[in-house]
C-alpha positions as CSV (number, residue, x, y, z in Angstrom):
1,M,-16.0,-9.2,5.0
2,F,-17.1,-5.7,4.7
3,H,-20.9,-5.6,6.0
4,E,-22.1,-2.2,5.8
5,F,-19.5,-1.1,3.0
6,V,-20.6,0.2,-0.3
7,D,-18.8,-1.1,-3.6
8,E,-18.2,1.1,-6.1
9,R,-16.4,2.2,-9.2
10,I,-14.7,5.4,-9.0
11,E,-12.8,7.4,-12.0
12,G,-9.2,8.1,-10.5
13,D,-6.7,9.7,-12.9
14,G,-6.7,7.8,-16.0
15,A,-8.2,4.6,-14.4
16,T,-11.1,3.9,-12.4
17,L,-11.1,2.1,-9.3
18,F,-13.1,-0.4,-7.4
19,V,-13.8,1.1,-3.9
20,R,-15.0,0.0,-0.5
21,R,-16.5,2.7,1.8
22,A,-18.5,2.7,5.0
23,G,-18.2,5.4,7.7
24,P,-20.6,8.1,9.3
25,Q,-20.9,11.7,7.4
26,G,-18.8,14.2,8.7
27,A,-16.3,12.0,10.2
28,P,-12.3,12.2,9.1
29,P,-12.3,10.6,5.5
30,L,-9.1,8.0,6.2
31,V,-7.8,6.5,2.9
32,L,-6.6,2.9,3.0
33,L,-4.0,1.0,0.8
34,H,-3.4,-2.6,0.3
35,G,-0.4,-3.6,-1.2
36,Y,0.8,-7.0,-3.6
37,P,-0.5,-9.1,-4.6
38,Q,-3.6,-8.6,-2.5
39,T,-6.8,-6.5,-3.2
40,S,-8.6,-4.0,-0.5
41,A,-10.2,-7.1,1.3
42,M,-6.7,-7.2,3.3
43,W,-8.7,-4.5,5.2
44,H,-11.2,-6.7,5.9
45,G,-10.1,-6.8,10.1
46,V,-9.1,-3.4,9.9
47,A,-11.8,-1.1,8.2
48,P,-15.0,-2.0,10.1
49,I,-13.3,-0.4,13.3
50,L,-12.1,2.6,11.8
51,A,-15.6,2.9,10.7
52,R,-17.1,3.2,13.6
53,S,-15.4,6.8,13.8
54,Y,-14.0,7.7,10.1
55,Q,-14.8,7.9,6.6
56,V,-13.2,4.3,5.4
57,V,-12.6,4.2,1.9
58,C,-10.5,1.2,0.5
59,P,-9.6,1.4,-2.9
60,D,-8.3,-1.6,-5.4
61,L,-5.1,0.4,-6.5
62,R,-4.9,0.5,-10.1
63,G,-3.5,-2.8,-11.8
64,Y,-5.1,-4.8,-9.1
65,G,-8.5,-6.6,-8.2
66,G,-11.4,-4.9,-9.3
67,S,-9.5,-1.6,-10.8
68,E,-8.5,-0.6,-14.0
69,K,-5.6,-1.7,-15.6
70,P,-4.3,0.8,-17.7
71,V,-1.8,-0.2,-20.6
72,S,1.6,0.5,-20.3
73,D,4.5,2.0,-21.4
74,P,7.9,2.0,-22.0
75,S,8.8,4.0,-19.0
76,H,6.4,2.0,-16.7
77,F,4.4,5.4,-15.9
78,P,1.4,4.1,-15.8
79,Y,2.3,1.9,-12.7
80,S,4.8,4.3,-11.2
81,K,3.7,5.7,-7.7
82,R,2.9,9.0,-8.6
83,A,0.2,7.5,-11.4
84,M,-1.1,5.8,-8.8
85,A,-1.0,8.2,-6.2
86,Q,-2.7,11.0,-8.2
87,D,-5.8,8.1,-8.8
88,I,-6.1,8.3,-4.6
89,V,-6.1,11.9,-4.8
90,A,-8.9,11.8,-7.7
91,V,-11.0,9.2,-6.0
92,M,-10.9,11.2,-2.9
93,Q,-11.9,14.6,-4.3
94,R,-15.0,12.9,-6.1
95,L,-16.2,11.7,-2.9
96,G,-15.7,15.3,-2.0
97,H,-12.4,14.9,0.5
98,E,-10.1,17.6,0.1
99,R,-7.5,16.4,3.3
100,F,-7.7,13.2,4.0
101,L,-5.4,10.8,6.7
102,V,-3.7,7.5,5.1
103,G,-3.0,4.2,5.9
104,A,-1.3,1.8,3.7
105,H,0.4,-1.4,3.4
106,D,3.7,-2.8,1.3
107,R,3.1,-0.9,-2.2
108,G,0.4,0.9,-0.9
109,A,2.6,2.3,1.4
110,R,5.1,3.3,-1.4
111,V,2.2,4.9,-3.3
112,A,1.2,6.6,0.2
113,H,4.9,8.3,0.1
114,R,4.7,9.3,-3.4
115,L,1.2,10.9,-2.2
116,G,2.7,12.8,0.5
117,L,5.4,14.2,-1.4
118,D,3.6,15.1,-4.8
119,H,0.4,16.5,-2.6
120,P,0.8,17.4,0.7
121,D,-2.3,19.6,1.1
122,Y,-4.3,16.6,0.8
123,V,-2.6,14.6,3.3
124,E,-3.3,15.2,7.1
125,A,-1.3,12.1,8.3
126,M,-0.2,9.1,7.3
127,V,0.7,5.1,8.6
128,L,3.1,3.1,7.0
129,L,3.1,-0.6,7.4
130,D,6.0,-2.8,6.8
131,I,8.3,-0.7,4.7
132,A,11.2,1.3,4.5
133,P,12.1,4.2,1.6
134,T,11.8,2.2,-1.8
135,R,15.2,4.2,-3.2
136,E,17.1,3.0,0.3
137,M,15.9,-0.2,0.2
138,Y,17.7,-1.0,-3.4
139,A,20.1,1.3,-2.6
140,G,21.2,-1.0,0.6
141,T,20.5,-4.3,-0.9
142,S,22.2,-7.2,0.5
143,A,22.3,-10.9,0.0
144,E,20.0,-11.4,3.0
145,F,17.9,-8.8,1.4
146,A,18.2,-10.2,-2.1
147,R,17.2,-13.7,-1.3
148,A,14.4,-12.6,1.2
149,Y,12.9,-10.3,-1.1
150,W,14.0,-12.1,-4.3
151,H,10.8,-11.4,-6.0
152,W,11.5,-7.4,-6.1
153,F,14.7,-8.2,-8.9
154,F,12.0,-11.1,-10.3
155,L,8.9,-9.4,-11.3
156,A,11.5,-6.1,-12.4
157,Q,12.6,-8.6,-15.2
158,P,11.7,-7.5,-19.1
159,Q,8.2,-8.4,-20.2
160,P,7.4,-11.2,-21.1
161,L,9.5,-13.4,-18.8
162,P,8.0,-13.2,-15.2
163,E,4.5,-13.1,-17.0
164,Q,5.1,-16.3,-18.6
165,I,6.7,-17.8,-15.4
166,I,3.8,-17.0,-13.0
167,S,1.0,-17.7,-15.7
168,A,1.9,-21.6,-15.8
169,D,0.5,-21.7,-12.2
170,P,-0.9,-17.8,-10.7
171,E,-2.3,-19.8,-7.4
172,G,0.9,-21.7,-7.0
173,F,3.1,-18.4,-7.4
174,W,0.8,-16.4,-4.9
175,K,0.7,-18.9,-2.2
176,L,4.6,-19.9,-2.6
177,K,5.3,-15.3,-2.1
178,C,3.0,-14.9,0.5
179,F,3.4,-17.9,2.9
180,N,6.9,-17.4,2.5
181,Q,6.6,-14.0,3.6
182,A,3.9,-14.9,6.8
183,R,6.8,-17.6,8.0
184,G,5.3,-20.5,5.8
185,G,2.2,-19.8,7.5
186,N,-1.7,-18.5,6.0
187,P,-2.6,-15.6,7.9
188,F,-5.3,-14.7,5.5
189,S,-9.3,-15.5,6.0
190,T,-10.8,-17.7,3.7
191,E,-12.9,-15.2,2.2
192,A,-9.9,-12.7,1.3
193,L,-7.8,-15.6,0.1
194,A,-10.1,-16.5,-2.2
195,E,-10.5,-12.8,-3.4
196,Y,-6.7,-12.7,-3.7
197,L,-6.5,-15.7,-6.1
198,A,-9.5,-15.2,-8.3
199,A,-8.1,-11.5,-9.2
200,F,-4.5,-12.5,-9.4
201,K,-5.4,-15.2,-11.9
202,R,-6.3,-12.8,-15.0
203,P,-3.2,-12.4,-17.1
204,D,-3.9,-8.7,-16.9
205,A,-3.7,-8.3,-13.0
206,I,-0.2,-10.2,-13.0
207,H,1.4,-8.4,-16.2
208,S,-0.1,-5.1,-14.4
209,S,1.2,-5.8,-11.0
210,C,5.1,-6.9,-12.5
211,E,4.7,-3.2,-14.3
212,D,4.8,-2.2,-10.8
213,Y,7.6,-3.5,-9.6
214,R,8.9,-2.3,-12.9
215,A,8.5,1.3,-12.9
216,A,9.9,1.0,-8.6
217,A,13.1,0.1,-9.9
218,S,13.4,2.6,-12.6
219,I,11.1,5.8,-13.0
220,D,10.3,5.6,-8.8
221,I,13.7,5.5,-8.2
222,E,13.8,8.9,-10.8
223,H,11.3,10.4,-9.2
224,D,12.8,9.8,-5.6
225,D,16.5,11.7,-7.0
226,A,14.3,14.4,-8.3
227,D,13.1,15.8,-5.1
228,Q,16.7,16.3,-4.0
229,G,16.0,15.9,-0.3
230,K,12.5,16.2,-0.1
231,K,10.9,15.4,2.5
232,L,6.9,14.5,4.0
233,V,5.7,17.2,5.9
234,M,2.3,15.5,7.7
235,P,3.3,13.3,10.7
236,V,4.2,9.6,9.9
237,L,4.2,6.5,11.9
238,A,5.7,3.8,10.4
239,L,5.0,0.3,11.9
240,W,7.0,-2.8,10.6
241,A,7.1,-6.7,11.4
242,K,9.3,-8.3,14.2
243,R,9.2,-11.3,12.1
244,G,10.1,-9.9,9.0
245,V,13.0,-8.6,6.5
246,I,12.3,-4.8,7.4
247,E,13.6,-5.3,10.9
248,T,16.6,-8.1,10.1
249,C,17.6,-5.9,7.1
250,F,17.1,-2.0,7.5
251,N,17.0,0.6,9.8
252,A,13.4,2.0,9.5
253,L,13.2,4.5,12.1
254,G,16.2,5.7,10.7
255,L,15.6,5.7,6.8
256,W,12.3,7.4,7.5
257,R,13.7,10.7,9.3
258,Q,15.8,11.0,6.1
259,R,12.3,11.1,4.2
260,A,10.1,12.4,6.6
261,E,10.3,15.6,8.9
262,R,7.9,14.3,11.4
263,V,8.2,10.5,11.9
264,E,7.5,8.0,14.8
265,G,7.3,4.2,14.8
266,E,8.4,0.3,16.5
267,A,8.3,-3.2,15.2
268,L,5.3,-5.2,16.4
269,N,5.1,-9.0,16.8
270,A,3.9,-10.1,13.6
271,T,5.1,-10.8,9.9
272,H,4.1,-8.9,6.9
273,Y,1.0,-9.4,6.4
274,M,0.4,-7.6,9.6
275,A,-2.9,-6.2,9.2
276,E,-4.6,-9.2,9.1
277,E,-2.7,-10.8,11.5
278,I,-3.4,-8.3,14.7
279,P,-6.0,-6.1,13.0
280,D,-7.0,-4.9,16.3
281,D,-4.1,-3.6,17.4
282,I,-3.4,-2.0,14.0
283,A,-6.9,-0.3,13.9
284,A,-6.3,0.8,17.4
285,R,-2.8,2.4,16.4
286,M,-4.2,4.3,13.7
287,S,-6.5,5.3,15.4
288,G,-4.7,6.3,18.3
289,F,-1.7,7.9,16.3
290,F,-4.9,10.3,13.9
291,S,-6.6,11.1,17.3
292,R,-3.3,13.0,18.2
293,N,-2.5,14.7,14.5
294,P,-4.2,18.0,15.7
295,I,-5.1,18.9,11.9
296,H,-7.6,16.1,12.3
297,A,-8.6,16.7,16.0
298,E,-10.0,20.4,14.4
299,A,-11.6,18.6,11.2
300,A,-13.2,16.4,13.9
301,K,-15.1,19.1,16.1
């Protein structure tokens, strides 16, 4: 899936991450962050296209795939988006990148949101796929949203309830959740799906991903509330699925305008797994947006 990419393990900020990377030296650096319950393999259609013009870095988030799965604590801080974002900064620093672009999907996009808030000097611009801000989604929960995103409320239940239920049939759970979000379809390549299922079957991966959702429902919202209206200052492109929950349950662009100073966006004809359904379109939109960023243009000279 990632021909010409280098696979390596790079120390983050408390967790060592599995990383795939490729691209010409001297090109603008771009980190791509995956969602739940996937790995960096979700970028297999997008990353090779972008690696023609960018130094592309695709890590597995802590708790997922080939990355370390730190022990959590009662506050769930080790799986907060703040802790995950600190990993990304550390990895990019170790690769020599003090300023970079971000493309992110699902949980990775929530990490990107916190990354932009906590470390604005590192992020030139970001493209966020199929999310609205976490705090606002919880605040705007409706019966329709709760039925569609039932996993948010299930995975956040106290240990060991979700872990025990998922562990009884990890592959069945993975397919139920993900195929449901793809409107009953299977948009995943054979190779990517095999990687997702193999990674997700591990008990520590199941537990870590539950901790991710527990953090989102608790400490992540505390961090958002403490920001007191702080906004993302870098340019943001929000893209969401026309055949998904963000489109049907939320005013995505309106919510992002509450959380970002410069944001544009639209719905695309896809379901939640848009990077795998329409990779050429996603790669083109990312590249086009980043090329309009004057900081990027200066860095590319």
